[in-house]
LOTOR-965989 format. One line per 2 residues: their letters; for each residue z, y, x of N, C-alpha, C, CB. Coordinates in nm, 2 decimals. Each point is the difference from the previous one (the first is absolute). Glycine has a CB too. Example, Ala and Ser with C-alpha at 12.3 -4.5 7.8 and 13.67 -1.06 7.14 Angstrom:
2
AS> 0.78:-0.57:1.32:0.00:0.12:-0.09:0.00:0.12:0.09:0.12:-0.12:-0.19  -0.19:0.23:0.15:0.00:0.11:0.09:0.08:0.11:-0.08:-0.22:-0.06:0.12
***
This chain:
119
MS> 10.59:8.03:8.52:-0.07:0.12:-0.03:-0.14:0.00:0.07:0.22:0.12:-0.01  -0.31:-0.07:-0.06:-0.14:0.00:0.05:-0.01:0.09:0.12:-0.09:-0.05:-0.23
AD> 0.00:0.01:0.32:-0.03:0.08:0.12:-0.06:0.13:-0.03:-0.02:-0.21:0.13  -0.04:0.23:-0.25:-0.07:0.12:-0.03:0.10:0.10:-0.07:-0.22:-0.12:-0.01
LF> 0.35:0.09:0.01:0.10:0.09:-0.06:0.08:0.06:0.11:0.01:-0.13:-0.21  0.02:0.26:0.20:0.07:0.07:0.10:0.13:0.05:-0.06:-0.21:0.07:0.12
VI> 0.32:-0.08:-0.05:0.13:0.03:-0.05:0.04:0.14:0.04:0.07:-0.24:0.00  -0.02:0.32:-0.10:0.05:0.13:0.03:0.14:0.01:-0.06:-0.23:0.11:0.01
RP> 0.32:-0.06:0.06:0.14:0.00:-0.05:0.05:0.15:0.00:0.05:-0.23:0.09  -0.04:0.29:-0.21:0.05:0.13:-0.01:0.15:0.01:0.05:-0.16:0.05:-0.19
QW> 0.19:0.05:0.26:0.14:0.01:0.05:0.08:0.11:-0.07:-0.09:-0.07:0.22  0.03:0.15:-0.30:0.07:0.11:-0.07:-0.04:0.00:-0.14:0.00:0.14:0.21
AV> 0.10:-0.10:-0.30:-0.02:0.00:-0.14:-0.12:0.09:-0.05:0.24:-0.04:-0.02  -0.28:0.14:0.10:-0.10:0.09:-0.04:-0.14:-0.05:0.03:0.16:0.19:0.04
QA> -0.17:-0.30:0.03:-0.14:-0.04:0.05:-0.08:-0.06:-0.11:0.10:-0.03:0.22  -0.05:-0.07:-0.29:-0.08:-0.06:-0.10:-0.04:0.10:-0.12:0.11:-0.22:0.06
PH> -0.01:0.30:-0.11:-0.04:0.09:-0.10:-0.11:0.10:0.05:0.23:-0.02:-0.10  -0.22:0.06:0.23:-0.09:0.09:0.06:-0.14:-0.06:0.00:0.17:0.10:0.14
LR> -0.19:-0.22:-0.10:-0.13:-0.06:0.00:-0.05:-0.03:-0.15:0.05:-0.11:0.22  0.04:0.08:-0.31:-0.05:-0.02:-0.14:-0.04:0.14:-0.05:0.16:-0.20:-0.03
CT> -0.09:0.30:0.06:-0.04:0.14:-0.05:-0.13:0.04:0.07:0.25:0.06:-0.03  -0.27:-0.09:0.15:-0.12:0.03:0.07:-0.12:-0.07:-0.07:0.12:0.02:0.22
LR> -0.10:-0.14:-0.26:-0.11:-0.08:-0.07:-0.02:0.07:-0.13:0.06:-0.21:0.12  0.04:0.24:-0.20:-0.02:0.06:-0.13:-0.07:0.14:0.01:0.21:-0.12:-0.08
RA> -0.17:0.20:0.18:-0.07:0.13:0.02:-0.14:-0.02:0.03:0.22:0.10:0.08  -0.25:-0.20:0.01:-0.14:-0.02:0.04:-0.08:-0.05:-0.12:0.07:-0.05:0.24
LA> -0.01:-0.04:-0.32:-0.07:-0.04:-0.12:-0.03:0.11:-0.10:0.11:-0.22:0.03  -0.01:0.31:-0.04:-0.02:0.12:-0.09:-0.11:0.09:0.05:0.24:-0.01:-0.07
AQ> -0.25:0.02:0.20:-0.11:0.08:0.07:-0.13:-0.06:0.01:0.18:0.11:0.12  -0.19:-0.24:-0.14:-0.12:-0.08:0.02:-0.12:0.05:-0.07:0.14:-0.19:0.03
PE> -0.13:0.23:-0.15:-0.13:0.05:-0.07:-0.06:0.12:0.07:0.09:-0.09:-0.21  -0.01:0.18:0.26:-0.05:0.13:0.06:-0.02:-0.02:0.15:0.12:0.13:-0.18
QK> -0.03:-0.20:0.25:0.00:0.00:0.14:-0.06:-0.13:0.07:0.20:0.15:-0.02  -0.22:-0.25:-0.06:-0.06:-0.12:0.05:0.08:-0.05:0.12:-0.23:0.06:-0.09
VW> 0.36:-0.09:0.07:0.09:-0.04:0.11:-0.06:-0.13:0.06:0.20:0.11:-0.11  -0.23:-0.21:0.02:-0.05:-0.13:0.04:-0.15:0.00:-0.04:0.23:-0.11:-0.02
SG> -0.31:0.03:0.09:-0.14:-0.02:-0.03:-0.03:-0.12:-0.09:-0.05:0.12:0.21  0.14:-0.20:-0.23:-0.03:-0.13:-0.08:0.11:-0.03:-0.10:-0.13:-0.08:0.19
TE> 0.09:0.00:-0.29:0.09:-0.04:-0.10:0.11:-0.09:0.05:-0.18:0.03:-0.17  0.15:-0.11:0.27:0.10:-0.09:0.06:0.12:0.08:0.04:-0.18:-0.16:0.08
HI> 0.16:0.27:-0.02:0.12:0.08:0.05:0.07:0.07:-0.12:-0.12:0.03:0.22  0.04:0.01:-0.32:0.06:0.06:-0.11:0.09:-0.10:-0.08:-0.19:0.16:-0.02
NN> 0.14:-0.28:0.01:0.07:-0.11:-0.07:0.13:-0.04:0.09:-0.21:-0.08:-0.11  0.19:0.08:0.24:0.12:-0.03:0.09:0.10:0.11:-0.02:-0.15:-0.12:0.16
AG> 0.11:0.24:-0.16:0.09:0.12:-0.01:0.08:-0.01:-0.13:-0.15:0.14:0.14  0.08:-0.17:-0.25:0.07:-0.01:-0.13:0.10:-0.11:0.00:-0.20:0.09:-0.11
AM> 0.16:-0.21:0.16:0.10:-0.11:0.00:0.12:0.03:0.09:-0.20:-0.16:-0.04  0.17:0.22:0.16:0.12:0.03:0.09:0.09:0.11:-0.05:-0.14:-0.07:0.19
AD> 0.08:0.17:-0.26:0.08:0.11:-0.05:0.09:-0.04:-0.12:-0.18:0.15:0.07  0.13:-0.25:-0.15:0.07:-0.03:-0.12:0.06:-0.15:0.01:-0.15:0.16:-0.13
GG> 0.11:-0.23:0.22:0.05:-0.14:0.01:0.11:-0.02:0.10:-0.23:-0.07:-0.06  0.26:-0.05:0.09:0.11:-0.03:0.09:-0.03:-0.01:0.15:0.10:-0.11:-0.20
EL> -0.23:0.13:0.23:-0.04:-0.02:0.14:0.08:0.09:0.10:-0.23:-0.06:-0.08  0.27:0.18:0.03:0.07:0.10:0.09:0.14:0.02:-0.05:-0.22:0.11:0.06
SD> 0.30:-0.22:-0.06:0.14:0.01:-0.05:0.08:0.09:0.09:-0.02:-0.23:-0.10  0.13:0.28:0.05:0.08:0.09:0.07:0.06:-0.06:0.12:0.05:0.12:-0.21
SG> -0.02:-0.25:0.21:0.07:-0.06:0.11:-0.09:-0.08:0.09:0.20:-0.01:-0.15  -0.32:-0.03:0.11:-0.09:-0.07:0.08:0.05:-0.14:0.02:-0.07:0.21:0.12
PW> 0.01:-0.29:-0.03:-0.11:0.03:0.07:-0.13:0.00:-0.08:0.11:-0.10:0.20  -0.21:0.17:-0.16:-0.13:0.00:-0.07:-0.10:-0.10:0.08:0.04:0.24:-0.09
HL> -0.11:-0.32:0.02:-0.10:-0.09:0.05:-0.13:0.05:-0.05:0.16:-0.20:0.01  -0.23:0.27:0.08:-0.13:0.06:-0.04:-0.12:-0.05:0.07:0.13:0.20:-0.05
GH> -0.24:-0.21:-0.02:-0.12:-0.04:0.06:-0.08:0.11:0.06:-0.01:-0.18:-0.16  -0.10:0.15:0.23:-0.08:0.10:0.07:-0.05:0.11:-0.10:-0.07:-0.17:0.16
SQ> 0.02:0.13:-0.28:-0.05:0.10:-0.10:0.11:0.09:-0.05:-0.17:-0.17:-0.06  0.29:0.11:0.04:0.11:0.09:-0.05:0.04:0.10:0.11:0.08:-0.19:-0.15
LR> -0.07:0.14:0.28:0.03:0.09:0.11:-0.10:0.11:0.01:0.11:-0.19:0.12  -0.24:0.16:-0.14:-0.10:0.10:0.01:0.01:0.10:-0.11:-0.16:-0.16:0.11
TL> 0.19:0.11:-0.23:0.03:0.09:-0.11:0.11:0.10:0.03:-0.08:-0.18:-0.16  0.19:0.13:0.21:0.11:0.08:0.04:-0.03:0.10:0.11:0.15:-0.19:-0.07
KI> -0.22:0.14:0.17:-0.04:0.08:0.11:-0.08:0.12:-0.05:0.00:-0.20:0.16  -0.10:0.18:-0.24:-0.08:0.11:-0.06:0.08:0.10:-0.07:-0.20:-0.16:-0.02
AI> 0.29:0.11:-0.07:0.09:0.08:-0.08:0.09:0.09:0.09:-0.01:-0.17:-0.19  0.07:0.10:0.30:0.08:0.07:0.09:-0.07:0.11:0.07:0.13:-0.21:0.04
EW> -0.25:0.18:0.01:-0.08:0.11:0.07:-0.03:0.11:-0.09:-0.10:-0.17:0.14  0.07:0.14:-0.27:-0.03:0.11:-0.10:0.13:0.08:-0.02:-0.17:-0.15:-0.11
RR> 0.28:0.08:0.09:0.13:0.07:-0.02:0.04:0.09:0.12:0.07:-0.18:-0.16  -0.09:0.13:0.28:0.03:0.07:0.12:-0.08:0.13:0.00:0.06:-0.21:0.13
AK> -0.19:0.20:-0.16:-0.08:0.12:0.00:0.04:0.10:-0.10:-0.19:-0.14:0.07  0.23:0.09:-0.19:0.06:0.09:-0.10:0.13:0.07:0.04:-0.11:-0.14:-0.17
RE> 0.19:0.06:0.24:0.13:0.05:0.04:-0.02:0.11:0.11:0.11:-0.22:-0.05  -0.21:0.20:0.14:-0.03:0.09:0.10:-0.05:0.13:-0.05:-0.05:-0.18:0.15
AS> -0.03:0.17:-0.26:-0.06:0.12:-0.06:0.09:0.08:-0.09:-0.21:-0.12:0.01  0.33:0.06:-0.04:0.09:0.06:-0.09:0.10:0.09:0.07:-0.02:-0.20:-0.15
DQ> 0.06:0.31:0.08:0.10:0.09:0.05:0.14:-0.06:-0.03:-0.15:0.19:-0.03  0.16:-0.29:-0.05:0.13:-0.06:-0.04:0.05:-0.08:0.12:-0.06:0.00:-0.25
KT> 0.19:0.01:0.28:0.06:-0.07:0.11:0.09:-0.11:-0.05:-0.02:0.21:0.15  0.02:-0.32:-0.08:0.09:-0.11:-0.03:0.11:-0.01:0.10:-0.19:-0.13:-0.10
AP> 0.31:0.10:0.05:0.11:-0.01:0.09:-0.03:-0.10:0.12:0.16:0.04:-0.19  -0.13:0.00:0.31:-0.04:-0.07:0.12:0.05:-0.15:0.00:0.00:0.21:0.12
DI> 0.12:-0.24:-0.17:0.05:-0.13:0.00:-0.08:-0.09:-0.10:0.23:0.08:0.07  -0.27:-0.03:-0.18:-0.08:-0.07:-0.10:-0.14:-0.02:0.06:0.13:0.10:-0.19
LE> -0.19:0.01:0.24:-0.13:-0.01:0.06:-0.01:-0.11:0.11:-0.04:0.25:-0.05  0.15:-0.26:0.13:0.00:-0.10:0.11:0.00:-0.14:-0.06:0.13:0.16:0.14
HW> -0.06:-0.18:-0.25:0.00:-0.14:-0.06:-0.14:-0.02:-0.06:0.25:0.01:-0.05  -0.31:0.09:-0.01:-0.14:-0.02:-0.06:-0.10:-0.03:0.11:0.06:0.16:-0.18
TE> -0.05:-0.09:0.29:-0.09:-0.02:0.11:0.02:-0.14:0.06:-0.01:0.25:0.05  0.13:-0.29:-0.04:0.03:-0.13:0.06:-0.07:-0.11:-0.08:0.22:0.09:0.08
IE> -0.21:-0.09:-0.21:-0.06:-0.11:-0.08:-0.15:0.02:0.00:0.20:-0.02:-0.15  -0.25:0.14:0.14:-0.15:0.02:0.01:-0.05:-0.05:0.13:0.02:0.20:-0.14
DE> 0.04:-0.17:0.25:-0.04:-0.05:0.13:0.00:-0.16:0.00:0.08:0.22:0.11  0.02:-0.27:-0.17:0.01:-0.15:0.00:-0.11:-0.06:-0.08:0.25:0.02:0.02
VI> -0.29:0.04:-0.13:-0.11:-0.05:-0.08:-0.13:0.01:0.08:0.12:0.06:-0.21  -0.14:0.05:0.27:-0.12:0.02:0.08:-0.01:-0.10:0.12:0.00:0.24:-0.07
AA> 0.11:-0.26:0.13:0.01:-0.10:0.11:-0.03:-0.14:-0.05:0.16:0.14:0.12  -0.11:-0.18:-0.24:-0.02:-0.13:-0.06:-0.15:-0.01:-0.03:0.23:-0.01:-0.10
YR> -0.29:0.12:0.05:-0.15:0.00:-0.03:-0.08:-0.03:0.13:0.04:0.16:-0.20  0.00:-0.09:0.30:-0.07:-0.02:0.13:0.02:-0.14:0.04:0.05:0.24:0.07
NS> 0.06:-0.30:-0.08:0.02:-0.14:0.04:-0.08:-0.09:-0.09:0.23:0.05:0.07  -0.24:-0.02:-0.20:-0.09:-0.08:-0.09:-0.14:0.00:0.04:0.16:0.04:-0.19
CH> -0.21:0.08:0.24:-0.13:0.01:0.05:-0.02:-0.08:0.12:-0.02:0.23:-0.09  0.11:-0.22:0.18:-0.01:-0.08:0.12:0.00:-0.15:-0.03:0.12:0.18:0.13
AE> -0.04:-0.22:-0.23:0.00:-0.15:-0.03:-0.13:-0.04:-0.06:0.24:0.02:-0.05  -0.32:0.07:-0.01:-0.13:-0.03:-0.05:-0.11:0.02:0.10:0.08:0.06:-0.22
GL> -0.04:-0.02:0.35:-0.10:0.01:0.10:-0.06:0.15:0.00:-0.05:-0.25:-0.01  0.11:0.34:-0.06:-0.05:0.13:-0.01:0.10:0.09:0.09:-0.10:-0.03:-0.23
HW> 0.05:0.10:0.32:0.08:0.09:0.08:-0.04:0.14:-0.01:0.03:-0.19:0.16  0.07:0.28:-0.17:-0.02:0.14:-0.01:0.11:0.07:0.07:-0.11:-0.03:-0.22
M> 0.09:0.16:0.25:0.09:0.08:0.08:0.07:0.09:-0.09:-0.14:-0.02:0.20
***
């Protein structure tokens, strides 16, 4: 495995579908809300939402660009979730947050591997 790939292992059945749904929603909102600023991330999102990169059972081997695409979509979805009056069951929300946090941590690690540090 290449050193520029980071492994994420979903632990719950709801995690991969949640991230694929997050990507699809962000893609649908892209024309109005400009979730991503570049076509690279839009292309990544389409491939991950519809391809096999985010299989239900994992593990996922994702590169820096894919992780950044996911991180942006996750932050966008979290902001939408916070602004919404609709409530998600706490056990499901816990599993969603767990995989979201894992993706963000992997992105942070990929930045560190490239010599980029952020807080």
